GUVEX-665934 format. One record per residue (C-alpha): chain; residue number from 1; y, x, z. Coordinates in nm, 2 decimals. Example, Ala and Ser with C-alpha at 12.3 -4.5 7.8 and 13.67 -1.06 7.14 Angstrom:
! residues 2
+--------+-------+--------+--------+--------+
! badren ! mikol !      y !      x !      z !
+--------+-------+--------+--------+--------+
!      A !     1 !  -0.45 !   1.23 !   0.78 !
!      A !     2 !  -0.11 !   1.37 !   0.71 !
+--------+-------+--------+--------+--------+
! end
This chain:
! residues 239
+--------+-------+--------+--------+--------+
! badren ! mikol !      y !      x !      z !
+--------+-------+--------+--------+--------+
!      A !     1 ! -10.41 !  -2.50 !  29.12 !
!      A !     2 ! -10.41 !  -2.64 !  29.47 !
!      A !     3 ! -10.71 !  -2.43 !  29.58 !
!      A !     4 ! -10.53 !  -2.12 !  29.45 !
!      A !     5 ! -10.21 !  -2.21 !  29.64 !
!      A !     6 ! -10.41 !  -2.27 !  29.96 !
!      A !     7 ! -10.60 !  -1.94 !  29.92 !
!      A !     8 ! -10.29 !  -1.73 !  29.86 !
!      A !     9 ! -10.11 !  -1.89 !  30.15 !
!      A !    10 ! -10.39 !  -1.81 !  30.40 !
!      A !    11 ! -10.41 !  -1.45 !  30.26 !
!      A !    12 ! -10.05 !  -1.39 !  30.33 !
!      A !    13 ! -10.05 !  -1.54 !  30.68 !
!      A !    14 ! -10.02 !  -1.20 !  30.84 !
!      A !    15 !  -9.72 !  -1.10 !  30.64 !
!      A !    16 !  -9.45 !  -0.96 !  30.87 !
!      A !    17 !  -9.20 !  -1.24 !  30.77 !
!      A !    18 !  -9.46 !  -1.50 !  30.84 !
!      A !    19 !  -9.53 !  -1.36 !  31.18 !
!      A !    20 !  -9.16 !  -1.35 !  31.26 !
!      A !    21 !  -9.11 !  -1.72 !  31.17 !
!      A !    22 !  -9.42 !  -1.81 !  31.37 !
!      A !    23 !  -9.32 !  -1.62 !  31.68 !
!      A !    24 !  -8.96 !  -1.76 !  31.66 !
!      A !    25 !  -9.09 !  -2.12 !  31.63 !
!      A !    26 !  -9.35 !  -2.09 !  31.91 !
!      A !    27 !  -9.10 !  -1.91 !  32.13 !
!      A !    28 !  -8.84 !  -2.19 !  32.07 !
!      A !    29 !  -9.10 !  -2.46 !  32.15 !
!      A !    30 !  -9.21 !  -2.29 !  32.47 !
!      A !    31 !  -8.85 !  -2.25 !  32.58 !
!      A !    32 !  -8.78 !  -2.61 !  32.51 !
!      A !    33 !  -9.09 !  -2.73 !  32.70 !
!      A !    34 !  -9.00 !  -2.50 !  32.99 !
!      A !    35 !  -8.65 !  -2.64 !  33.01 !
!      A !    36 !  -8.79 !  -3.00 !  32.99 !
!      A !    37 !  -9.04 !  -2.92 !  33.26 !
!      A !    38 !  -8.77 !  -2.78 !  33.48 !
!      A !    39 !  -8.55 !  -3.08 !  33.43 !
!      A !    40 !  -8.84 !  -3.32 !  33.50 !
!      A !    41 !  -8.92 !  -3.13 !  33.82 !
!      A !    42 !  -8.57 !  -3.18 !  33.95 !
!      A !    43 !  -8.60 !  -3.56 !  33.95 !
!      A !    44 !  -8.97 !  -3.61 !  34.00 !
!      A !    45 !  -9.05 !  -3.76 !  34.35 !
!      A !    46 !  -9.23 !  -3.53 !  34.58 !
!      A !    47 !  -9.45 !  -3.81 !  34.71 !
!      A !    48 !  -9.52 !  -4.18 !  34.65 !
!      A !    49 !  -9.53 !  -4.45 !  34.91 !
!      A !    50 !  -9.73 !  -4.76 !  34.83 !
!      A !    51 !  -9.71 !  -4.94 !  35.17 !
!      A !    52 ! -10.08 !  -4.89 !  35.25 !
!      A !    53 ! -10.16 !  -4.61 !  35.50 !
!      A !    54 ! -10.49 !  -4.51 !  35.34 !
!      A !    55 ! -10.32 !  -4.48 !  35.00 !
!      A !    56 ! -10.00 !  -4.32 !  35.12 !
!      A !    57 ! -10.21 !  -4.02 !  35.25 !
!      A !    58 ! -10.27 !  -3.93 !  34.89 !
!      A !    59 !  -9.90 !  -3.98 !  34.79 !
!      A !    60 !  -9.84 !  -3.61 !  34.75 !
!      A !    61 ! -10.15 !  -3.56 !  34.53 !
!      A !    62 ! -10.07 !  -3.86 !  34.32 !
!      A !    63 !  -9.72 !  -3.74 !  34.26 !
!      A !    64 !  -9.84 !  -3.39 !  34.16 !
!      A !    65 ! -10.11 !  -3.53 !  33.94 !
!      A !    66 !  -9.86 !  -3.76 !  33.77 !
!      A !    67 !  -9.61 !  -3.48 !  33.71 !
!      A !    68 !  -9.86 !  -3.25 !  33.55 !
!      A !    69 ! -10.01 !  -3.53 !  33.34 !
!      A !    70 !  -9.67 !  -3.61 !  33.20 !
!      A !    71 !  -9.61 !  -3.24 !  33.13 !
!      A !    72 !  -9.94 !  -3.21 !  32.96 !
!      A !    73 !  -9.90 !  -3.52 !  32.74 !
!      A !    74 !  -9.54 !  -3.43 !  32.67 !
!      A !    75 !  -9.64 !  -3.07 !  32.57 !
!      A !    76 !  -9.91 !  -3.20 !  32.33 !
!      A !    77 !  -9.67 !  -3.44 !  32.17 !
!      A !    78 !  -9.36 !  -3.23 !  32.16 !
!      A !    79 !  -9.49 !  -2.88 !  32.09 !
!      A !    80 !  -9.60 !  -2.94 !  31.72 !
!      A !    81 !  -9.28 !  -3.13 !  31.66 !
!      A !    82 !  -9.05 !  -2.86 !  31.79 !
!      A !    83 !  -9.25 !  -2.59 !  31.60 !
!      A !    84 !  -9.23 !  -2.80 !  31.28 !
!      A !    85 !  -8.85 !  -2.84 !  31.31 !
!      A !    86 !  -8.78 !  -2.47 !  31.38 !
!      A !    87 !  -9.02 !  -2.36 !  31.10 !
!      A !    88 !  -8.84 !  -2.61 !  30.87 !
!      A !    89 !  -8.52 !  -2.43 !  30.95 !
!      A !    90 !  -8.68 !  -2.10 !  30.86 !
!      A !    91 !  -8.89 !  -2.22 !  30.56 !
!      A !    92 !  -8.65 !  -2.03 !  30.33 !
!      A !    93 !  -8.79 !  -1.70 !  30.47 !
!      A !    94 !  -9.15 !  -1.81 !  30.40 !
!      A !    95 !  -9.06 !  -1.91 !  30.04 !
!      A !    96 !  -8.88 !  -1.58 !  29.98 !
!      A !    97 !  -9.18 !  -1.38 !  30.11 !
!      A !    98 !  -9.41 !  -1.57 !  29.88 !
!      A !    99 !  -9.19 !  -1.52 !  29.58 !
!      A !   100 !  -9.14 !  -1.15 !  29.65 !
!      A !   101 !  -9.52 !  -1.11 !  29.66 !
!      A !   102 !  -9.63 !  -1.33 !  29.37 !
!      A !   103 !  -9.32 !  -1.43 !  29.17 !
!      A !   104 !  -9.08 !  -1.13 !  29.18 !
!      A !   105 !  -8.90 !  -1.24 !  28.86 !
!      A !   106 !  -8.83 !  -1.59 !  28.99 !
!      A !   107 !  -8.69 !  -1.55 !  29.34 !
!      A !   108 !  -8.47 !  -1.84 !  29.44 !
!      A !   109 !  -8.10 !  -1.74 !  29.44 !
!      A !   110 !  -7.93 !  -2.08 !  29.47 !
!      A !   111 !  -7.74 !  -2.08 !  29.80 !
!      A !   112 !  -7.85 !  -2.34 !  30.05 !
!      A !   113 !  -7.61 !  -2.42 !  30.33 !
!      A !   114 !  -7.71 !  -2.41 !  30.70 !
!      A !   115 !  -7.61 !  -2.78 !  30.73 !
!      A !   116 !  -7.83 !  -2.87 !  30.43 !
!      A !   117 !  -8.12 !  -2.68 !  30.59 !
!      A !   118 !  -8.06 !  -2.83 !  30.93 !
!      A !   119 !  -8.05 !  -3.18 !  30.79 !
!      A !   120 !  -8.37 !  -3.13 !  30.59 !
!      A !   121 !  -8.57 !  -3.01 !  30.89 !
!      A !   122 !  -8.42 !  -3.27 !  31.12 !
!      A !   123 !  -8.48 !  -3.55 !  30.87 !
!      A !   124 !  -8.85 !  -3.46 !  30.82 !
!      A !   125 !  -8.91 !  -3.44 !  31.20 !
!      A !   126 !  -8.74 !  -3.78 !  31.26 !
!      A !   127 !  -8.91 !  -3.95 !  30.97 !
!      A !   128 !  -9.26 !  -3.83 !  31.08 !
!      A !   129 !  -9.19 !  -3.95 !  31.43 !
!      A !   130 !  -9.03 !  -4.29 !  31.35 !
!      A !   131 !  -9.27 !  -4.38 !  31.07 !
!      A !   132 !  -9.58 !  -4.29 !  31.26 !
!      A !   133 !  -9.46 !  -4.49 !  31.56 !
!      A !   134 !  -9.40 !  -4.79 !  31.34 !
!      A !   135 !  -9.75 !  -4.74 !  31.19 !
!      A !   136 !  -9.92 !  -4.75 !  31.53 !
!      A !   137 ! -10.03 !  -5.11 !  31.50 !
!      A !   138 ! -10.16 !  -5.07 !  31.15 !
!      A !   139 ! -10.34 !  -4.75 !  31.26 !
!      A !   140 ! -10.50 !  -4.94 !  31.55 !
!      A !   141 ! -10.60 !  -5.24 !  31.33 !
!      A !   142 ! -10.75 !  -5.02 !  31.07 !
!      A !   143 ! -10.94 !  -4.82 !  31.33 !
!      A !   144 ! -11.10 !  -5.14 !  31.46 !
!      A !   145 ! -11.18 !  -5.27 !  31.11 !
!      A !   146 ! -11.30 !  -4.95 !  30.94 !
!      A !   147 ! -11.43 !  -4.73 !  31.23 !
!      A !   148 ! -11.13 !  -4.50 !  31.19 !
!      A !   149 ! -11.17 !  -4.43 !  30.81 !
!      A !   150 ! -10.88 !  -4.66 !  30.73 !
!      A !   151 ! -10.66 !  -4.51 !  30.99 !
!      A !   152 ! -10.73 !  -4.16 !  30.85 !
!      A !   153 ! -10.66 !  -4.27 !  30.50 !
!      A !   154 ! -10.33 !  -4.44 !  30.60 !
!      A !   155 ! -10.22 !  -4.13 !  30.80 !
!      A !   156 ! -10.30 !  -3.90 !  30.51 !
!      A !   157 ! -10.11 !  -4.13 !  30.27 !
!      A !   158 !  -9.80 !  -4.18 !  30.48 !
!      A !   159 !  -9.76 !  -3.82 !  30.60 !
!      A !   160 !  -9.89 !  -3.67 !  30.28 !
!      A !   161 !  -9.60 !  -3.84 !  30.10 !
!      A !   162 !  -9.34 !  -3.74 !  30.36 !
!      A !   163 !  -9.46 !  -3.38 !  30.39 !
!      A !   164 !  -9.50 !  -3.33 !  30.02 !
!      A !   165 !  -9.16 !  -3.46 !  29.94 !
!      A !   166 !  -8.97 !  -3.28 !  30.21 !
!      A !   167 !  -9.14 !  -2.94 !  30.17 !
!      A !   168 !  -9.10 !  -2.97 !  29.79 !
!      A !   169 !  -8.73 !  -3.02 !  29.84 !
!      A !   170 !  -8.71 !  -2.73 !  30.08 !
!      A !   171 !  -8.86 !  -2.50 !  29.82 !
!      A !   172 !  -8.69 !  -2.62 !  29.51 !
!      A !   173 !  -8.34 !  -2.65 !  29.67 !
!      A !   174 !  -8.33 !  -2.27 !  29.63 !
!      A !   175 !  -8.37 !  -2.30 !  29.26 !
!      A !   176 !  -8.25 !  -2.63 !  29.12 !
!      A !   177 !  -7.97 !  -2.88 !  29.15 !
!      A !   178 !  -8.04 !  -3.22 !  29.30 !
!      A !   179 !  -8.08 !  -3.41 !  28.97 !
!      A !   180 !  -8.32 !  -3.16 !  28.81 !
!      A !   181 !  -8.51 !  -3.14 !  29.14 !
!      A !   182 !  -8.56 !  -3.52 !  29.16 !
!      A !   183 !  -8.67 !  -3.54 !  28.79 !
!      A !   184 !  -8.93 !  -3.27 !  28.84 !
!      A !   185 !  -9.05 !  -3.44 !  29.16 !
!      A !   186 !  -9.11 !  -3.77 !  28.98 !
!      A !   187 !  -9.29 !  -3.59 !  28.69 !
!      A !   188 !  -9.53 !  -3.41 !  28.92 !
!      A !   189 !  -9.54 !  -3.66 !  29.21 !
!      A !   190 !  -9.92 !  -3.66 !  29.22 !
!      A !   191 !  -9.97 !  -3.29 !  29.26 !
!      A !   192 !  -9.69 !  -3.27 !  29.52 !
!      A !   193 !  -9.85 !  -3.55 !  29.72 !
!      A !   194 ! -10.19 !  -3.37 !  29.72 !
!      A !   195 ! -10.01 !  -3.06 !  29.87 !
!      A !   196 !  -9.85 !  -3.29 !  30.13 !
!      A !   197 ! -10.19 !  -3.45 !  30.21 !
!      A !   198 ! -10.34 !  -3.11 !  30.28 !
!      A !   199 ! -10.06 !  -3.04 !  30.52 !
!      A !   200 ! -10.11 !  -3.38 !  30.68 !
!      A !   201 ! -10.48 !  -3.30 !  30.73 !
!      A !   202 ! -10.38 !  -2.97 !  30.90 !
!      A !   203 ! -10.15 !  -3.16 !  31.14 !
!      A !   204 ! -10.45 !  -3.35 !  31.27 !
!      A !   205 ! -10.63 !  -3.04 !  31.39 !
!      A !   206 ! -10.52 !  -2.90 !  31.73 !
!      A !   207 ! -10.39 !  -2.54 !  31.71 !
!      A !   208 ! -10.41 !  -2.55 !  31.33 !
!      A !   209 ! -10.12 !  -2.80 !  31.34 !
!      A !   210 !  -9.90 !  -2.51 !  31.47 !
!      A !   211 !  -9.97 !  -2.31 !  31.16 !
!      A !   212 !  -9.94 !  -2.61 !  30.93 !
!      A !   213 !  -9.56 !  -2.57 !  30.86 !
!      A !   214 !  -9.60 !  -2.20 !  30.76 !
!      A !   215 !  -9.90 !  -2.26 !  30.54 !
!      A !   216 !  -9.73 !  -2.58 !  30.40 !
!      A !   217 !  -9.41 !  -2.39 !  30.30 !
!      A !   218 !  -9.61 !  -2.11 !  30.14 !
!      A !   219 !  -9.85 !  -2.35 !  29.97 !
!      A !   220 !  -9.57 !  -2.57 !  29.83 !
!      A !   221 !  -9.39 !  -2.26 !  29.70 !
!      A !   222 !  -9.70 !  -2.17 !  29.50 !
!      A !   223 !  -9.74 !  -2.53 !  29.38 !
!      A !   224 !  -9.37 !  -2.55 !  29.26 !
!      A !   225 !  -9.40 !  -2.22 !  29.07 !
!      A !   226 !  -9.73 !  -2.31 !  28.92 !
!      A !   227 !  -9.58 !  -2.63 !  28.79 !
!      A !   228 !  -9.30 !  -2.43 !  28.63 !
!      A !   229 !  -8.94 !  -2.43 !  28.74 !
!      A !   230 !  -8.70 !  -2.52 !  28.46 !
!      A !   231 !  -8.47 !  -2.23 !  28.35 !
!      A !   232 !  -8.62 !  -2.01 !  28.62 !
!      A !   233 !  -8.65 !  -1.70 !  28.41 !
!      A !   234 !  -8.95 !  -1.51 !  28.29 !
!      A !   235 !  -9.28 !  -1.68 !  28.34 !
!      A !   236 !  -9.52 !  -1.49 !  28.55 !
!      A !   237 !  -9.85 !  -1.39 !  28.39 !
!      A !   238 ! -10.06 !  -1.45 !  28.69 !
!      A !   239 !  -9.99 !  -1.82 !  28.73 !
+--------+-------+--------+--------+--------+
! end
């Protein structure tokens, strides 16, 4: 089931709606980074003075190097986060495109408010940021004790749970009420977690992490439909 969901998601990656979401998210991330770089440039000192003549000669170079280092690190940390948040806001379009292609008799029609969508995307972004910051010390300890394998396992477990749960809710909110959605999540928690773990693995790979939210939304849509949505209408023969 999971392999089929992954395969179908990658096959549909060039769908016009997928491209639209991707370009919107990347454009938003680039605009955000450009704005932050501009604001940082306004307040960044043009040169540093250390009180030693031999070192002060390099003050301009040190300032410039520091500025671009901060920009580079900030871009690496912020870009995936901004892309993830924007794509989370647009996940509904991805799910609709998948359902129109593979599950035309079970397209989600339950209205989801903008505030609910915004809260869901913001919650996921903040949870991933806060929990992974809190896990920095366990990550480091496991890295030293297990040569990195423990760190990888903990990262996959924590973020697999978060991503699986949140993307599951993004998809099923278009079909089910909250009570039914939670009951179904508890019933199929293992399979939902595996989908989230695949997404977490994608987030570890540079450049692939930019595509992870799109592939994740599409993959979770397949998983949810293959599990079976209660009272969702005619069952599709190709599942």
